[in-house]
Structure formats: structure tokens, C-alpha cells
N, C-alpha and C positions, 0 to 999 in steps of 0.2 A: 504494500500500500504506500504510494508515494505521497509525501507532503513536503512543503517548502517553508523556509523561514519567512519569506516575503508574505506568504498567504496567512500565516498564523500570527505574525508580529509586524503588521504594516507600519506601526510607529513604535519608537523605543519604549519598551515596558508596557505597551497596550496591546492586548491579545484580542483577536477577532473571535467573538463568542460563537458566531455561526460556523466558522471554519472548524473550530474545536468540536462543536456539536456534530459535524459531519464525521470527524474521526471517531468519536464515541459511537455514533450510529453504526458505522461499518464494523467496528470491533464488536458491538453488540450482536450484529448479525452473525459474525464469525463465532462468537460465544455460543449462539443458539445452534448453529449447524456443525459444530465440531471442527472448524477450520483453524489453521495456525497462521498468524499474521506477522510479517516482518515489515516494520515501518521504515521506509526508505527516505532519508533526508536528501531530497532530490535537488539537483541543479543542472542546468545546461548553460554553458558560456557565462558562468558566474551568477547572473541575476537578470531581472526584467529590464534593467537599464540598458542591457545589451540584448534586445529582443531577437529571438530566433524563430524560424518556422517551426522548429520542434517544440519550442516552449509554449506555455499556456498564458503568458502575460504576467505571471507571478511566480516564475520558475527559478528559485534560487534565493540569493541573499536580497534583502529589501534595499530600496534606494538609499535609505539613511545609513546603511552599512556598506555602501559602494563608494570607494575613493579611487578615482582614476587619474588624479592630478592634471586633468585637462588634456590627457593624451588622446590621440585620434582613435576612432573606431569606425570602420566602414564595413557594414555587414555584406556578406555574399549570399544572396538568396539561393544560389545553386549549391552552396557548400556551407551549411551552418556550422560544421565542426571547425572550419577555418577561423571562426571567430575567436577561438582560444589563443590564436597566435597574434591577435591584434594587440598593439601596445597598451591600450586602455584596459583591456581585460587582464592582461598579465600583471599590470600594476595593481588592479583591484585585488587579485589573489594575493599579491605580495603584502598589501596592507592588512588583509584578513589574517594572514599568518603572523605578521610582525607587530601590529599595533596593539598595545596592551588593552585599550578600551574596547576594541573590536573583539579581541580574544575573550574578554570578560563577558561581553554582551552575547556572544555566541554560546559560551558555556552556560550562561543563565537561561538562554532559550532552551537548550537541550535539557537542563534540569527541570524546567517548567513542563515540557512535554512529558518527560518521564514521570513526573509527579501526577499529572493529569490522567495518564493512561495505565499506570500500574494497577494491578489487581485484576485485569481482564484475563480470563483463563486462556483466551485465544492468542494472547500476545506472546509470540516466540521471542522477539527481540527487535533490534534496531540495526539497520545498515547506516553507519555513522556519516558517510559522505559519499555522494554519488560521483563517480568518474572524476577524481581529484586532478587538478591541473595547477600550473604555476608558472613563474617566470622562466624564460629560456634565454641563456646567454648565447649570442651568435645568431646564425641564420635559423629561424624556427622551422623552416622546411627541410633542413639538413637532418637526415636520420641520425647521424652521429651526435649532433647537437641535441636532438630530442632525447636520445638515450642517456647522454650525460646529464641533462637537466632533470630527467625522470629519476635517475639514481640519486642525485643531490637532493631532490625534493623528498623522496621517500625516506632517505636516511636522516634528513634534517627537519625542515619545516612541517612536512606532513606527519611525520612520526610525533613531533611535538603537539600538533593539533589533536591527533588521536589520543594521546595521553590526557590532554585536557578534557576531551569529550567523554572518554571512559570514566574519568573522575566525576564529571558532572552528572552523567546518568546514574552512576553508582551511588551518588549522594542521595538519590531518591528511590532507586530500584536495585535490589541486590540479586534478583533472580533472572532478569531478561538476558538473553544472549546478545552480545555486541559483536558486529561484523565489521572488519576493516577491509577496504578496497585498495588495490594497487592502482597505479595509473593505467590508462588504456593501452599503453605500449605492450602490456602482457599479451594482447591479441596479436602482436607482431612477433611473438616468440621471445620477448625480452623478459627474463626472470625478474621478479620484484627484488628490490633492495630494502624493503621494509624490515625493521628489526622485530624481535619478539616483543610482546606487551604483557605487563603484569596486571592481573585482575585483582582489585582490592576486596572483592567479595570473600566472605568466609567459605571454606570448602574448595571444591574443584573449580578451576577457572571456566568461564563461559565466554570465551572470545574465539570467534571463527573468522574464516577468510572468505571473502565474497567477490572474486574476480568476475568480470564480464567476459563473454565468449562471442565476439563479433569479428567477422572477416571484413577488413577495410574495403576491399574491392566489391564485395557483395553489398555493403552499406552504400557504396557509391552507385549502385544500380546494375552491376554486372551479374551475370549468372555464374555460379561457383564453378571453378575449375579444380578438380581433385589434384591436378599436377602441382598446385601451389603448396601442398602438404600443410595446409593451415591447421587442420585438426591435430596432426602429429606434432607440429611445432608448438602449438598452444599447450597440449597435454604435457610435453616435456618441460615447458616454461613454468607451469603453475604447480607442479606436484612437489617439488623439493621443499618449498617454504612451509606449507602446512605440515608436512611430515616432520620437518626439523623442530617445529614448535608445538606439535601435538594438537593441531587445530582442525576441526571439521571444515569441509568446503561446501559452501552454498553458492552456486553460480547465480549471481544476482540478476543478470539480464543476459538474454541470448535470443536468437531467432532472426532469420532473414526477412526482409520486407515483402518478399513474394515467394512462398514456398512451392508454388506450382510450376515454376520453371524447372527444367530437368536437373540442372546442376544443383539448384537450391534444394530441391526435394532430396537429392542424395546427401547434401550437406546436413539437412535436418536428421536424416537417418543416422549418419555417422556421428553427429554431435550427441544424440541421445545415447548411442552405444558407448561413446567415450565417457560420458558423464556417469554411466553406470559403474565405471571402473574407478573414478576418482572423487565423485561428489556425493555428499549425503543428501543433497536435494538441489533443485533449480527452480527458477522462476522465468517463464517465457515473457518477453516484452511484447505486449499487444494492446490494441486500442478497441477491440470489439469485433463486430461483424462487418463484412464487406467483401470486396473482390481483390484486394491488394493492400499494400501499405500496412504491414503488421496486423493483419486481420486473419487469424487462423480459422475463423468460422465464417461460412458464407452467410448471406442475408437471412437464410432460414435457420441458422444456428447449427448447421452440419459442418464438421471439420472439412477443410480443403483436403484433397487427396494427398498432397505433399506434406501436410501436417499430421497425417495419421499416426506416425510414431509418438507424437506428443500425447495423444489421447489414449494411452495404454492403461491396462489394469496395473495396479501396483500394490505392494504390501505396505500398508500404513503402520502396522505393528506386527512384530514377529515373536514367536516362541522359539528362542534359541538363536542360532546364527544362520545367515543366508549363505548356503553353498552356491546357489546360482538362481538367477531370476532373468527370464527371457520372454520377449513378446515378438511375434511375427505379424506385422500389419497386414501382409497379404492374405494370411489364413486366419488371422485373429486368434491364434493359439498362444496361450500364456502358460508358462511353466514356472514353478517355484519349488526349489529343493531346500529343505531346512535340516539342520543337524544341531545337536546340543551335546555338551559334555556332562551337564547336570540337569536335573529337572527344572523347568521354568513354569510357573503357575499360570501366567497370563496367556490368553488365547492369541492366535494369529488372526489378523484382520486384513482382508484384501478388498480393495475398492474396485467396483465394476462400472466403468463408464457407459452411459447410455448409447454413445456412438458405436461401441463395440458389441455390447450384449443387450441392446434395447429390444431385440426380438427373441431373447431367451439365451440361456447359457447351459452347457453341459459340463458337469463336474466329475472329475476322476481324482480320487485321493487314496493314498496309502500311508500307513504309519500314523494316522490321525483320523478323526471323524468330523463331519460337518456339524457344527453346533447351531448354525443359523444361516439362512440364505435369504437375502432380500434382493430380488432382481431389480434392475433399473426400471423405473416407471415414470412416465410424464416428463421425460427429459432430465430426471434426477439420477444421480449415481446410486448404484446398489452396493451391497456389502456381502461378503462371505466370511464367516467366522469358523475357524478350525480349532479343535481341541489342542492343548499343549502337547509338545513332543515328549515322549517318555525319556527318562534319564538314560543317556548313552545311545539313544536311538536317532532316527531321522524320519522325515515325512516328505512326501512328494504330492504336489497339486498340479493338475492340468485342467485348463479351462478352454472350451471351444464354443463357438456360436451354435445355438440349437438349430 
């Protein structure tokens, strides 16, 4: 769930009651339907002072927290991302990282949001800052300059910001997960230089890693070319950091703007398969229903063919450990193999999407028994509950369309 500083605090210390009520309402729905929510502190090209086609008019830092020292900004309607390289935008980021009063104001805002939203059972946590950027010394279009600037930002200013924001949220909420993002260069196969972070909460830390998973050429409108090895390079770039620091991975954004082009459909399939190997979860970036432009559902609400791997059955909770989990969009066959070393009392729960099993589902299971089966109805997801795996045993589940 995306929210922005400009929307919630349009004037210093004055919070928009209607905007806050919308957040509470969405979390209330999630509470009711058993969903988990990650609140994304979103920005694109710093804030609404640097309006972009991707932005909503209040996307990022408020005008009162924007200091560009009068430097130039010339938007490029054909390339919104190029706005990050404009002198005014880079200077605004520099002030946000460096100015004590802006640091304090930002931390106070995060503490306020955490205080207002804590207690919702659906609140998984917070993505602390969307797609961080900052000043670049030298030619901003030079890949070497970008890589050097990204490393300096992650090791210095950005790491300092994350420490402040972790402390701010933890002053109000000891339980939420806190996710840190690298710069977007991770999508080009550049490993992050972020340090590890200390969680001041009592008990085990709850700090995760939330990189984005976008191919630059695809974002620019091209159909994906598997020869660019984007998926392989990305996977190699993002796996070492969370492994080193014992952090779960949540891919905070991913998805091409048009999955029905042949290359992009293949990209979707490969990204889903890759994330099964390194991510605890992911969130697809999309705007709703339509025929293109980040719309995985057509106007009737049916998934586009290229997006079929996204709408797969999945195990939302498991008894024991997952040996393997696979889904074939062509046959709509789902398999789950579980094993345990000791007995686990909780049942396994598998979510059944209506786009996959809306016409019925056939269930085959061994090593466990079906406790409950709620088929998808009326466009809503169904659920399948399996008994816990016996100590030292294993169980296998196979689902097919009826």
C-alpha cells in the first residue's frame, strides 16, 4: 500500500485527516479479509515539485520539504526517470539527507504514521523509502559515475537515513517488519553496498531487504530479450547481501508494463520462477484493469495470458518445510511437497485463485488429509487446509482444474 509524505503532511506538523482515514480504511479491510499489508513510503523524482507522468501530484516529499537552491529542472515527458539526474532534484535529495531540520521532520513523520497504524493485525511492516536516489558527481548518464554514486550513497547518506527511520518507527512500533531498499542500479546487476542494520526491538530483528526487479529496456517500452541475461544478472546481484545479514527478501515492485508481448510474457514466467528461489514474497506493481500499462487484469477482471504465472495457487502457511512448490500455467497443475523433522501442530493452508480453479478443483494428497476445502466462488479466492505432517514424515499435494 503506497502512501506519501506530501499527501499525509501537506504542511509542517499538520496531518491530513482524510488521507489518514483512507489508510485506516484499507488496513481495516485487510484486517477483515486476512491480508498482510506493507506500507510503502513512496516517491518518484523526489516530490510533487518535480511533477512526473508516473506521479499522482502528491508523490513524495511535500513542497515545504523541497530545497533545490534554485537549480534548473526540465522534465522529459518521454522519460520520467531522467528527472532524477536533473540538478534541482539531486540537490533536493542532498538537502533531505544532510539538513538537520529536514532529517528531524522526516523522522517525526515516520513516527507519526507508525503510531497511527500500529495495532492492525494486517500490518506486516513498512518499506522505508521507495527507489532511493541522490547526488551524482560527474556525468549522470555515465554508468561508471552512476555506480560510484550509488555505492557512496548506500554506504553513507542512505544508510544514515535508514538508521534514523528505523529508530523513528521503532519508537512507536516494536513489532512491524522494516524493509530497506537499495538503489535501482541493482536491476542492472550492481550489488548493493548497503551495510547491515541493527534493530533496536527486543528479541529477533525484523529488518528485511526489498529490492525492485525491473529491466530498464522493458520499462522503456521494448519487448524483453532473454539474451540480455537480466534475470540471471539480477539474481546474482541481490542474493549475497540478505544472506550475509540474515534478512528475508521481499521484492517490493516488479512487472513489465505489457505482459502480453512474447518476450515480456517469458520475462514474467522467468521472474516468478526466480523469485521462488530467493524471495519470501513479492508485490507486483499494477494500476488495475485495462489493456496495457501495468494492468495484469483485462477490463472484465480476467488475468492477461502473459500474467498467468502471477495468479498461481500458493501456500500461505505450511506445516513443516517446503521441499518444492511448482505451478504450470499451461495445465494449471500445482504441486506442493512438504517435509518436517519434528511434528508441527498448525495446518497447511493453500490459496486457490478464482482465475485458476473458478470452475472447480481436483485434489490429490498423500501423507496428510484435507481438513477443509473452500472452492473459489464469485471471483473470490478459495482455500484448502491440510492436516499437519507427522513427525519425521512428508506430504504431497497436487491440484488440477476439475
